[in-house]
C-alpha positions as CSV (number, residue, x, y, z in Angstrom):
1,M,-13.0,23.7,-1.0
2,G,-12.5,27.1,-1.0
3,L,-13.7,30.0,1.0
4,N,-17.2,31.4,1.4
5,Q,-15.7,34.9,0.5
6,P,-12.3,34.7,-1.1
7,I,-9.2,37.0,0.1
8,P,-7.8,38.5,-2.8
9,W,-3.9,38.0,-1.7
10,L,-4.9,34.4,-0.9
11,P,-4.3,31.6,-3.5
12,H,-7.1,30.1,-4.9
13,P,-8.8,27.7,-4.1
14,A,-8.5,27.3,-0.2
15,P,-7.7,23.8,1.2
16,E,-10.7,22.0,2.4
17,G,-11.3,22.9,6.2
18,F,-9.1,26.2,5.9
19,E,-11.7,28.6,7.1
20,T,-12.8,26.6,10.1
21,F,-9.4,25.9,10.9
22,V,-8.3,29.3,11.2
23,N,-11.4,30.4,12.8
24,S,-10.3,27.8,15.6
25,L,-6.9,29.9,15.9
26,G,-8.6,32.4,17.4
27,S,-9.5,34.7,14.9
28,S,-13.1,36.1,14.9
29,S,-13.3,35.7,11.1
30,I,-11.2,34.7,7.9
31,H,-11.4,38.2,6.7
32,A,-9.9,39.5,10.3
33,W,-6.9,37.1,10.0
34,G,-6.2,37.8,6.3
35,D,-6.2,41.7,7.4
36,R,-4.0,41.1,10.1
37,W,-1.5,39.1,8.1
38,Q,-1.5,41.6,5.1
39,A,-0.5,44.3,7.3
40,L,2.4,42.3,8.7
41,G,3.5,41.4,5.1
42,G,1.2,38.9,4.0
43,L,3.0,36.0,1.7
44,S,5.9,38.6,1.8
45,L,6.9,38.3,5.2
46,A,10.3,37.0,6.2
47,R,10.0,35.5,2.5
48,E,14.0,35.6,1.9
49,A,14.0,33.4,5.1
50,W,13.0,30.5,3.2
51,P,16.4,28.6,2.0
52,V,14.5,27.1,-0.9
53,P,11.8,28.6,-3.2
54,V,8.4,28.1,-1.7
55,D,5.0,28.4,-3.0
56,D,2.7,30.9,-1.9
57,S,0.0,28.5,-0.9
58,W,2.5,26.6,1.4
59,V,3.2,30.0,3.2
60,A,-0.7,31.0,3.1
61,F,-2.1,27.9,4.0
62,L,0.3,26.4,6.4
63,A,3.1,28.7,7.7
64,L,1.1,31.8,8.5
65,P,-1.4,29.4,10.6
66,L,1.6,28.6,12.3
67,L,2.4,31.9,13.2
68,S,-0.9,32.4,14.6
69,R,-0.7,29.5,16.6
70,I,2.6,30.8,17.9
71,E,1.0,34.6,18.7
72,H,-1.7,32.8,20.4
73,A,0.8,30.8,22.3
74,V,3.1,34.2,23.1
75,H,0.1,35.8,24.7
76,S,-1.0,33.0,27.2
77,G,2.0,33.7,29.1
78,R,3.0,30.1,29.6
79,P,5.6,28.2,28.0
80,T,4.6,26.3,24.9
81,L,5.9,23.6,23.2
82,L,4.9,23.3,19.6
83,G,5.4,20.0,17.8
84,V,5.5,19.5,13.8
85,S,5.5,16.2,12.9
86,A,6.2,14.9,9.1
87,L,8.0,12.5,6.8
88,P,11.6,13.1,5.9
89,G,11.6,15.9,2.8
90,C,8.6,17.0,3.5
91,G,9.9,20.6,4.6
92,K,9.2,20.7,8.5
93,S,12.8,21.8,9.1
94,T,12.3,24.6,6.9
95,L,8.9,25.4,7.8
96,C,10.2,25.6,11.5
97,S,13.2,27.6,10.6
98,W,11.2,30.2,8.8
99,A,8.5,30.8,11.6
100,K,11.3,31.1,14.4
101,T,12.9,34.0,11.7
102,A,9.6,35.7,11.0
103,S,8.4,35.4,15.1
104,Q,11.8,37.3,15.8
105,R,10.8,39.8,13.3
106,L,7.4,40.5,14.9
107,G,9.0,40.7,18.6
108,W,8.1,37.1,19.6
109,R,10.9,34.7,21.3
110,V,10.7,31.5,19.7
111,E,13.2,28.8,19.4
112,H,13.3,25.9,16.8
113,L,15.0,22.5,17.6
114,S,14.6,19.5,16.0
115,L,14.6,15.7,17.2
116,D,18.2,15.8,15.2
117,D,19.8,18.0,17.7
118,F,19.7,15.6,20.2
119,Y,21.4,12.5,18.2
120,W,24.0,11.2,20.6
121,P,27.7,12.1,20.0
122,A,29.5,9.9,17.4
123,E,30.7,7.0,19.6
124,A,27.4,6.4,21.4
125,L,25.5,7.4,18.1
126,E,27.7,4.4,16.2
127,R,26.7,1.7,19.1
128,S,23.0,2.8,18.8
129,M,22.6,2.1,15.2
130,A,25.0,-0.7,15.0
131,G,24.0,-3.5,12.9
132,N,20.8,-2.2,11.7
133,P,19.7,-3.5,8.5
134,W,19.2,-0.4,6.6
135,R,23.1,0.7,7.5
136,V,21.7,4.3,8.3
137,P,24.3,6.3,10.6
138,R,21.4,8.1,12.4
139,A,17.5,8.6,12.5
140,L,16.1,5.5,14.0
141,P,14.4,5.6,17.3
142,G,17.1,4.9,19.8
143,S,19.7,7.2,18.1
144,H,18.6,10.5,20.5
145,D,19.7,11.5,23.8
146,L,16.5,11.6,25.3
147,I,17.5,12.3,29.1
148,T,19.7,15.3,27.7
149,M,16.4,16.4,25.8
150,D,13.9,15.7,28.6
151,D,16.4,17.8,31.0
152,A,16.7,20.8,28.4
153,L,12.8,21.1,27.9
154,R,12.0,20.8,32.0
155,E,14.6,23.4,32.8
156,W,13.4,25.9,30.1
157,R,9.5,25.3,31.1
158,R,11.2,26.6,34.5
159,S,13.2,29.3,33.3
160,S,12.3,30.4,29.8
161,V,15.8,29.8,28.9
162,I,16.4,26.5,26.2
163,S,19.8,25.3,26.0
164,A,20.4,22.4,23.6
165,P,23.2,20.8,21.4
166,R,23.7,20.8,17.9
167,F,24.2,18.3,15.4
168,D,26.1,18.8,12.6
169,K,25.7,16.0,9.6
170,A,28.5,17.3,7.4
171,L,31.0,15.9,10.0
172,R,32.6,12.5,9.8
173,Q,32.1,12.3,6.3
174,G,28.5,12.4,6.3
175,R,27.7,10.7,9.5
176,G,27.6,13.4,11.9
177,D,28.3,14.7,15.2
178,R,27.8,17.4,17.8
179,R,29.0,20.8,17.2
180,G,28.5,23.3,20.3
181,S,25.0,24.2,21.4
182,T,22.8,27.0,21.6
183,T,21.4,28.8,24.4
184,A,18.2,31.2,23.8
185,E,15.4,32.6,26.0
186,A,11.9,31.4,24.4
187,D,8.1,31.8,25.1
188,V,7.8,29.1,22.4
189,V,9.9,26.4,21.2
190,L,9.0,24.4,17.8
191,L,10.3,20.6,18.0
192,E,10.0,18.6,14.7
193,G,10.8,15.2,13.7
194,W,10.0,12.5,11.5
195,F,8.4,10.2,14.0
196,L,7.6,13.1,16.6
197,G,4.6,12.1,18.4
198,V,4.5,8.1,16.8
199,A,3.4,5.9,19.7
200,A,3.8,2.3,19.6
201,H,0.2,0.2,19.2
202,K,-0.4,-3.0,20.8
203,T,-2.2,-4.6,17.7
204,P,-0.1,-7.6,16.9
205,A,-1.4,-7.5,13.2
206,Q,-0.1,-3.7,13.0
207,L,3.5,-5.3,13.6
208,E,3.2,-8.0,10.7
209,D,4.4,-6.6,7.0
210,Q,4.9,-9.3,4.3
211,G,7.1,-6.8,2.8
212,L,10.2,-7.3,5.7
213,S,13.1,-8.9,5.0
214,E,14.3,-11.1,7.6
215,T,16.4,-9.0,9.3
216,E,14.2,-6.2,9.0
217,R,11.7,-8.5,10.6
218,V,14.5,-9.2,13.4
219,W,15.3,-5.2,14.0
220,R,11.7,-3.8,14.1
221,P,11.0,-5.0,17.3
222,Q,14.2,-3.4,18.5
223,A,13.2,-0.1,17.2
224,I,9.6,-0.2,18.5
225,D,10.9,-0.8,22.2
226,A,13.3,2.2,21.6
227,L,9.8,4.2,20.8
228,H,8.4,3.3,24.0
229,H,11.2,5.7,25.8
230,Y,9.9,9.0,23.5
231,S,6.8,8.9,25.5
232,T,8.3,11.2,28.3
233,I,9.0,13.8,25.3
234,W,5.9,13.6,23.5
235,A,4.0,14.0,27.0
236,Q,5.4,17.6,27.0
237,L,4.1,18.8,23.8
238,D,1.3,21.0,24.3
239,D,0.2,21.0,20.2
240,L,1.1,18.4,17.7
241,W,0.8,19.3,14.2
242,H,1.1,16.4,11.8
243,L,2.0,16.9,8.2
244,R,0.4,14.1,6.7
245,S,1.2,12.9,3.1
246,S,-1.0,10.7,1.3
247,R,1.6,8.0,0.9
248,T,4.6,6.9,2.9
249,D,6.6,6.1,-0.1
250,A,6.0,10.0,-1.3
251,S,8.9,10.9,1.2
252,S,11.3,9.0,-1.1
253,R,11.3,11.6,-3.8
254,W,11.0,14.4,-1.2
255,K,14.0,13.5,0.4
256,E,16.0,13.1,-2.9
257,E,15.0,16.6,-3.9
258,Q,15.8,17.7,0.1
259,L,19.4,16.1,-0.4
260,I,20.0,18.0,-3.9
261,T,19.9,21.0,-1.6
262,L,22.1,19.8,1.2
263,R,24.4,18.8,-1.2
264,R,24.1,22.4,-2.8
265,Q,24.5,24.0,0.4
266,S,26.9,21.9,2.7
267,G,28.9,19.8,0.1
268,V,27.4,16.5,2.0
269,D,26.5,13.9,-0.4
270,Y,24.3,10.8,-0.3
271,S,25.2,8.0,-2.8
272,S,22.1,6.8,-4.5
273,G,22.5,3.3,-2.2
274,D,22.6,5.5,1.0
275,L,19.5,7.4,-0.2
276,S,17.9,4.2,-1.0
277,D,18.5,2.5,2.3
278,F,17.2,5.7,4.2
279,N,14.1,5.6,2.4
280,R,13.9,1.9,3.0
281,M,14.3,2.6,6.7
282,V,11.5,5.3,6.8
283,Q,9.2,2.7,4.9
284,K,10.2,-0.4,7.0
285,A,11.4,0.7,10.4
286,L,8.0,1.1,11.9
287,P,4.6,0.1,10.7
288,S,3.3,2.5,8.2
289,S,0.2,3.2,9.7
290,W,1.7,4.1,12.8
291,L,3.3,7.3,10.6
292,Q,0.0,8.0,8.9
293,Q,-2.3,8.0,12.1
294,L,-0.6,10.1,15.0
295,D,-3.4,9.7,18.1
296,Q,-1.9,12.6,20.0
297,A,-1.9,15.3,17.0
298,N,-4.7,17.8,17.2
299,V,-4.0,19.5,14.0
300,V,-3.6,17.2,10.7
301,V,-2.8,19.0,7.5
302,D,-3.2,16.8,4.5
303,L,-0.5,16.8,2.0
304,S,-0.9,15.8,-1.9
305,N,2.3,13.8,-3.7
306,S,3.5,17.2,-4.9
307,R,3.4,18.5,-0.9
308,S,0.4,21.0,-1.6
309,V,-1.7,21.5,1.1
310,E,-5.2,19.8,0.5
311,K,-6.9,19.7,3.9
312,I,-6.5,20.8,7.2
313,H,-8.6,19.7,10.4
314,R,-8.5,19.8,13.8
315,R,-9.1,16.6,15.7
316,K,-8.8,17.7,19.6
317,D,-9.0,21.5,20.3
318,Q,-6.7,22.4,22.9
319,L,-6.6,26.1,22.6
320,S,-8.0,27.5,25.7
321,A,-10.9,29.9,25.2
322,S,-9.7,32.4,27.7
323,S,-6.5,32.8,26.1
324,A,-5.7,36.2,24.8
325,S,-5.1,36.6,21.1
326,A,-4.0,39.1,18.6
327,T,-4.8,37.7,15.3
328,G,-8.2,39.5,14.7
């Protein structure tokens, strides 16, 4: 734990693997990286863009390294799709939203999309979710318009222009529907989702779960079948960052905290029953081991039950040694 030579403005202690991770992002040293970000605002950079209070350690050990990766991608001269995968309530959406705002202030063309933006329109969404045992109106594999998503990403690779629908969860009494679309020029697209990068495994034992109800046991193969179709999207990711919770059920508390914020900001409310059903879906729709082990992830950030960053490690190094970097 900690740094060999601590940086005064960084919270102490640093998570395990942080210095090695920063160096892997193209910095000549942890202190060059620290000096670079301190000059650009450090922990105060676009601070007001966080919609909820944020801990300094979350900014220092996760948000600023993500900006370093974005900067590396911008200077590579190639369209780069960066994925962020984490369980619901973890904070991935606010992280990516902040990263977009901070990037734009630094002059970088960055767009933020969620898998949620590509939910089917209302009628098709209802059909895709009909009969699921958790009674959730969306979020399961199969609830997304993958053709539109694939087309949007491929057109962006060709033209540097990303066009995507937007989904408003407040519509239809909280069941949600599409509302308009956005178009932007972008060198980097951040794509996030709760099962982003999750792949179906073939080990039969992983399909068994003694805690499944009979209806869940019937539905799980349907969710897994739908998951296979997402592989064309996952294949387009240039990087995948996995914010991994120590336990799958930690998402339940995080989601409750997130919904309190959603209710305050939009007026949309979840009943305790709806929240319980949603949390049950996250825990049972797919084998939990699949959510904890993303073979495609090249950056894994281990989080505690309180969402603090405990450890960071790079599982595959996909950064090009020849790419330019301005991170020090």
